[in-house]
N, C-alpha and C positions, 0 to 999 in steps of 0.2 A: 399479869395479861389480866384483861376483865373478858367475862365469859363471854361477852358477845366477840372482842378480840377472839380469841378463841375459835369459835366458831367460824369465822369468817376466813381464818385461817385454815383452818380444820377444811373449809370449803371455796378457797380463791380459786381453784381451774375447776368448778365446776358451774354450769349456767345457776343461777339465782334471780329471782324475783321479786321485790317489796310489795309486801300488804300490810295494811293496816287491821287491829284484830283487839275484840274487847271493850269494854266500854270505853278507857283510856284509850282507844284508838292509836295503840303502840307499835311501833315497824318491828313485821318478823319479816326473816329471810329465808324464803323457801327454795327449795331444791328443785330441780327440774330435771328429770333424767333424760339423758341423749336418746332420740328415737331408734328406733330397733329395726326398722323392716328395710332400711336402705343401706344398711351398715355393714362394710366388708367385714364378716367375722373369722379370724382365721385364727381360735384360742387354740392352742396346744395342746391337745388331752389326751391321756391315753392309760387307761384302769385297767387293772389284771384284777376280776374277780369271779367267784365261784369255780375256781377250778379247784374244786375237789368232790370227793363221792358226797351224794347226799341220800340216806335214808328216809324212808319214807313211817312217820310214826301213825299208822291209824286216821283220826281225821286231824291231826296238828297239823297248823300252820305257825311256824316263825313271826310272822307278820301281825296275824291275829295276835299272838301271844303280846309283842311285843304294841299293839294299840294303845295301851293303857297310858304310854309315854308322852302319846305323839295325840292324841284325841281331843286334849280341850285345856282352855286357859289352868282348868283346875287339876289337870292329871299327874303335873308333877308337883303341886302345891297342896293344898286341901286335901286333894285326895290321894297323897303318895301314902297314907296311914294306912287306908283301906286295904286287909286283905285279900290275897285272893281266896283264901277258905269264903270272904265274905262274898266276892264275888261270884262266886261256886255258889254259893248257896242262893244267892237270888236271881240266878242264873237255871237253877233247879225245877222252878214249877212249882216249888213245896211250900210258896207263899211266905217265904222271908221277908218279915219287913225292915229295912235298913236301906233308908235315903239317901245317905251319901253313897252307898254302893250301887244302886238304881242309878242313880245318876251317874255313877262312872260306866257302868254296862251302857247305857245308851247312847254315853258319847263314845264309848267305843264303837257300839253299834253305825253309828253315824259316820264316824271315820272310816271304817269300813265300806259303806254303801258310798262315800263319795268316791273311793280308790277304785271300789269297782267303774263307777261312771266314767271316771274319767280314762281307766283303760280300756275300756270297751268304746271311748272315741277320740281317735290318733287325731283328729281335725276337732278343734276346739270353736265353739258360737260362742260369743256373748251369754243365752242364754244356757248352756253346760256351765260357763262359769260360775251367772248368778245363782243357779241353783245347787252348783257344790258351796256357795258360803252359806246361802242360807239353809241347807242343810246341816252345814257345821255349826252355824252361831242360830239356833232354830230358838234357843230362850230371847232373840235379840228383835225389837219389833222392826228395825231398818236390816234387817239381815235379805240378803239377796238383790239388793241395790245398790246401784253406785253412790257413794259419800256428795253429799249436798253442801256438806260443811269443813272447815279446815282441820286436820290433826295433825299432829306430829309424835315423836317417839321418845319417850323418857322427858323426866320431868315434871313438873305439876302445870305447865302452862307451855305455849311456843316460845313464851319470852327465854324460857330457861331448858329447853330442851336439846336436845345431841341430834335430834335431825329433823327440820318441818319438809313434812311433804308439800306435794306440789298442790297449789290452791286449787280447790273442785271444780273450778271451770278449764284446767287443762286437764282432767281426767279423764274425759271421755274420749279426747283425741289419744291421749297417752296408752287405754285401755285397746281401742281401734288397731293402733302399729303394734302394741304387745300382741296381738290375735293373729294379725299378719306374719308377725315373726314365729310365734312357736307353730304355727300352721306350714312353714317351709320345709317342705321334703328334701332340700338339698343340701340341708343340713343334717349333721348328726345328732342323733338323740340326746345325747348326753350334752353336746353344746347348748340346746335349745331347753335342757331340761335345768341346767346351772343360770347361763344368762336369764331364762326367763323367770326361774322363781326369782334370782336379784332384783329384779324389775318390777316382778307383782309386789314384789314387799318395799319397794323404793317407792312405787306410785301410792303404796296403800290407799286402793280402791275404793274401801269399805269401812263402813263405822265400826266394826268389827270383826276377828276373824282372820283379819286377812294372815296371820301367823300361818293358822291352821290350813287354811285356803294353798298360803303358797309350799307349806309341807309336804300338802296330799299331791299338789300339781309333781313336784319335786320328785318323791316316788316314785308319783306313776310312770313317767316319762324315763326314768334314770331305768327302770323294769324293763321296758318296751326293750332297752337295749343287753343289760346284763342279767334281766333275771332279778328274782327276789332277793332283795339286800336289805342290812340293819343301817335302819335310816341315819344320814350325816348328821341331825340335830343330835341323835344320842352323844354323839362324840363331844359334847358341850358340855355332858358332865365329867369330861375327862380334860377340859381345856378352857383357859379365860376365855369369856365372854365377849371380850371382844377382838379375838383371831375372829368367830363367826362375823359381827358386825363388818370386821375388815374386808373380811369375804366376800358380804354383800354389796358392801358401797365399793368396790373395785371397779364393777362395771358402769358406777357413775361417770368414769372417764374413758373416753372414747379411745384414748390410744392405747388401752388394754386391751381391746378387742380384739390384738393380735400379738399378746403376750402369752406367755404360758398361765395356763389358770392359775388363779389364789393357791395358796401351799397348803389353805383350809380343806381343801377337797380332794386333794391324794391324800393327806391323814385322814381325813374323815372320815373314807372308804375303805383305805386301808386298814386302819381299824379297826371297823365296822367288819371287814372282811374273815380277821382275825376272830373276831370275837364271834363271828359265827361257824368259822373250823372249831370252836371253842364248845359250842352252846350242840352243835351237833355229835360231838363227843360225849358231851355229858347225855344228850337223848337216846343215845346208842347204851348207854351205861344206863340206864333208867328201864330201856327196853330188853338187856339181861338179867336183870332183877328180877323184871317180872316174868319173863321167861322160865326163870329158874322156880317161881313159885308154882306155875305149872308143870313143872318137874315132866315132862313131855304129854302130859293131859290131854287127849284130843276136845277141844271147844265145839259144842253145838253153834251152827249157822248162827243163829241169836248171840249164843254166848262170845263168838270172834265181833260180831257187830258192835254190842256192849263194850267188850273192852278197848275197840278202836275209838269209840265214843269217849271214853274216860281218858286219852290223850286231850281232849277241847273242854270235858264236862267233868271233872273227880269227883262231883255230889251228885246221885242221881235219886229218884223218885219215880214213883209206877206214873204218877201226871204229866212228867217231862218227858218221861219215852215212849207215851202217848205221844205227846206231841212230835218229838221227834223221828220215831217212827212208825207211827200209826198201833202200837202193841196195845190189847187189852191187858188187864190189873193182871190177867195169869198166866199170858206169857212174857210178861215183862216181870214178873215174880221168878218164875224158870229161870229167865236168865239169870237176874240178880243171885238166887241163890247161887249156880253155879257158879259162880265169881269169888260169892264167899264163901263155898268150900274150895275153893283154889288159895285162898287167903289174901284174896285182893281185894278184894271189897270185906268192911264193915260197916254193920249196923248201927247208926245211932238216933236216941230220944232227942228231940229238942224242945225245948223251954217255950220256943214262939217258932210256927203256929204248936198250941200247947199241945201235948201228945202226939207231933207229928215224926216218923221216922223216915230220916234219909238213909242213905248208904255211900261211904264216901273210902276214897283209894288212897291210904296216908302214901303208900309209894309215887303215885304220881306228884302228891303234894312235895314230897319231900324233893325229885326229879326239879318238879316248875320253882321250887325255892333254890337249887343250885342253879338255875337259870337266871333268876334273877340277880342271883349275888356276884355270878358273873357280868352284869351289865356294870353292876358300878365297885367292882374291885380293879385294881391298879394295875396293868398287865405286870408289872415285873412282881405283884403278887402270887399270882395267878401260876408262873411261872416257879415261884418258891414252890408253891404248892404241887 
């Protein structure tokens, strides 16, 4: 069967429209997702999440920790090799020059900011959506604008693509319908999250950054109902990619709006909940090791603040503590020395910037490494361990 015949068969029961593309004016088949605002959506969704005790560990945020895997196109590719220590060094304000790590830290901060914008705005406008895309895709000159050109997913051209998105002239109407749908207060947050996420990716309204925009929308809306979650897209590290694509494309067919939600969502969110439980056990073990170093020693108020800060910034220097707490050099030094005396911090001299001294927390990095390892281990491996 030819590629074109496979494509036609794959989308046989989906609305399509033909367009001419490229210098040769070849025929392409564009997919038109069904509109949502007037649909009678009766998806069967029931997730059991976050039903366990979750401690507080200083300034630590599990979602902030995981942002490195969600924040951008390079976060799981080129930037995968960037270590947590490199990220902590560039965040410490010591002046460490590491372009790749700086780029990832910037992407992470933008993703977090976009998540906070969506969390603060339960009713979305086109401006908010465009602002989020502009923030996430700041390097792209067309970021924050609805696309004016044809795009597609997979393949070097729309003639060889897995999915050809709606023509540009359809996007405005589809996005207005999408906004009406996601602002429907009569539907459950998880229905709005999953169907809205799928529809946004099926429309692909931006020249770039559609995946990131969809990810942060999905996360913000699911968390309105369930609280902090492990993002379902991380499940793809354990599952074939096609399952995720099938889940997204399931809502291209209106009959699926009255069916059980695609298995991917139950599997991915349940996996994330089990992973989160394991991660909180790792955090508790890390806290116990720190407590062992303290040996019942009472820290000063500033010592406690610095210890809390180490959960998100395990490498510190006086300049960074001035920016974070407003401490002068001597106040910072006193808190640092207190934790050195407890064998929680260790002083290290850097080659770059030459002669600079930083203070790092090996215990915290060990805990972080266990958290990262937990993401990529198969569940049977963690059970065996």
